[in-house]
N, C-alpha and C positions, 0 to 999 in steps of 0.2 A: 850699140855694149850696151843702154839703159836693157832693152827688154832682155841682154843673160845677166840682168841683175836684176830687174822685176819676179824675174821666173827662177830665178835659185834664191831669189826671201818667200817665191808662192811657194816653193814646194819647202824651207824648212817650215814656212807658216804652219802650211798645212801637215808638216809631219808632228813637230810641239805641241796644234792644242787639238783637243778632242770635237768634231762638231757632230753630227747628228743632228741627218737626214728627216726628216719628218717623215711618217710613213705615209702623207698621202700628197707628196714629192718626190716619193720612191720610186715611181716609174717611170717617171722623167727625168732623172739624171742620164742612165745608163744614152739614151732618147740624147741629151741633152749632151753629154763630152762626145758622141761619138760623131754631128752636125757640129761640133768643136773644131776635131778634126777634119773632117773633108774643108769644112775654112782655111783651115794652115794648112794643110798635104796643098790646097789651090793658091796659096799663098807663098809659099814655095813651087810650086811648080811654076809662076806667074817670076816673079824673082829673078827665077836661073833663066828666061823670055824675058827677059826685060822689060816686063809690063809691068810687074809694082805695083798699085798705087792703094799709098794705106787706105785710101777714104772708100777705095773699094771694098779692101778688107776687111775695114771695119763691119758696114754694110754685109755684109753678107757672112761677119761670123757672123751677130748679131736677127740679124734672119731666118738665116739655117736652122738658129735654134729657138728661135721664136716658128717658125715654119710647121719644124719635129715634131716639136714641146704638143703642140694644138692638134695637127693629128693627130700621136695619141692623144691626148683630153678630147678627141673627137669619135677616135674610136673607143674609148671607155662608155662618154657617152653612148654609144650604141651597143655594145656589149660585147667587141669585139676589139678592146684595144691590147691585146696581146694578139693576133692575126696582125691589125696594122704595124704597132710597134714593131715585130719584126722584117712588113713591109719596111721599114723608112731604114731600118740598118739597114737587110740585105742591098735600097740605096745608095744607104750612104758612102756603105761600102763597097759599092762599084767602082762610087767615085773617086776611094778613096785611092780606091787597087787600081786604077787608069793614075789618078795624077799621081802615086810614086811611082809607076814604067813609067811615065815620059820625065821626069823627077832623073830613074834612072838611066833610060838613053842618054838625057841630053850631061848628064856625067860624065856615063863611061863611054860614051860614041857608042853601045849596044842598044 
């Protein structure tokens, strides 16, 4: 229940305030969001499998975001930022869809 209240409060706060992302951080925001979604999908799958551990989730959440942002930063430094960003998004997207398929199979037995 606390998590749901936190989610609602976060959405309301996000909609009520006008926050600007600095242009320097703009390339990293989509990658960080997708990495966070990957961690959430993994947590949902683990919860349905009865394997959820809050410490693993927190570490996974922050490490996914950190590794993805680091890869994009390195890509920017090497001059291949958009290609590496695309690669990171593809890999994380595959993981999200894989977790979504496992969740669907678990929920609907299909």
